[in-house]
N, C-alpha and C positions, 0 to 999 in steps of 0.2 A: 460495588457502588454503581449507581445508575450512570454517573458521569463517565466513568471508565468504559462501561458498556456502550455508551453513545460514541465515545472515541473509537472503540474497536469497530463498531458498525460503520463509522465514517471512513476509517482506514480501509475496511473491506470493500466499501463502495468505490473508493478511488482505485483500488487495485483491480477490481472487476472492470472498471472503465478502461484502465490501462491495458488490460488483457484484450478487451474488444478492439481497441485501437491497434494493438500489436498484431492481432490476427488480420485486421484490414491492411496493415502494412505489408504483411507477408503476401496476402492475396494480390495487392496492387503491384508489388515488386515482381511477383511471379508472372503477372500479365504485362510486364514491361511499362507500367504506368509510374515512372520514377517520380514525377512531381507529386502525385497523390501519395505514393509510398512515403516520401520524405515528410509530407504533412502528417500522415498517420503516425509515423515514428516520433515526430515532435509532440503530437498530442499524447501519445503513450508515455513519453518521458515527462511531460507536464503533469499527467495524472499520478505518476510515480512520485514526482516532487511534492504534489499535494498530500499524498499518503504519508510521506516522510515528515512533512510539516506537522500533520495531525499526530503522528506517532511521537514526535518530539514534544508536542503539547501534552500528550498523555503522560509521558515520562516525567516531565516537569511537575505536572499535577500530582502524580503518584509520589514523587519525592517530597513535595511540600506537605501533602497529607500525612505521609509517613513520619514527619517530624512532630505532628500533632497527636496522632493516634497510631497504634499498631494495626496495620491493615489485617483483616481476617486472612487466614491461610488460603481459604477457598478463592478469595479475590486474587491473591498473588498467583495461585495456580492457573486461574483462568487467564490472567494477563500474560503469563509466561507462555501458555499454550497458544494464545492468539498471536503473540509476538513471533514465536517460532514459525507458525503457519504463514504469517504475513511476510516474514523475511524470506522464507522458501519460495513463496509465490513471486515476490519481487525479483528474486534471482532468476526464476524461470522466464519472466517477462523481459528482463534485461538481456537474457540470452536470445530471446526471440527477435529483438530489435537490434542485436549487435551485428548482424550480417548485412 
């Protein structure tokens, strides 16, 4: 479904932004710019929060639609693959900003 694809794209955009901020966090921290580092860390976490919010919206939507129709197997497979990819990337970013 197109709506799920839009959700997946939104999630990926948020994760990509979080990764950019996490990289800036590491750079600023390495350069001893702690105030900038903390801001970038905050921004990265906020982007991850946005991604999780959209992820939850997608799961609620999928659950509600599943009560009305049986989603095609292809859609389920694509959602599961996107879900696994996103969770993995979120874990990487969390590790980046954990130090």
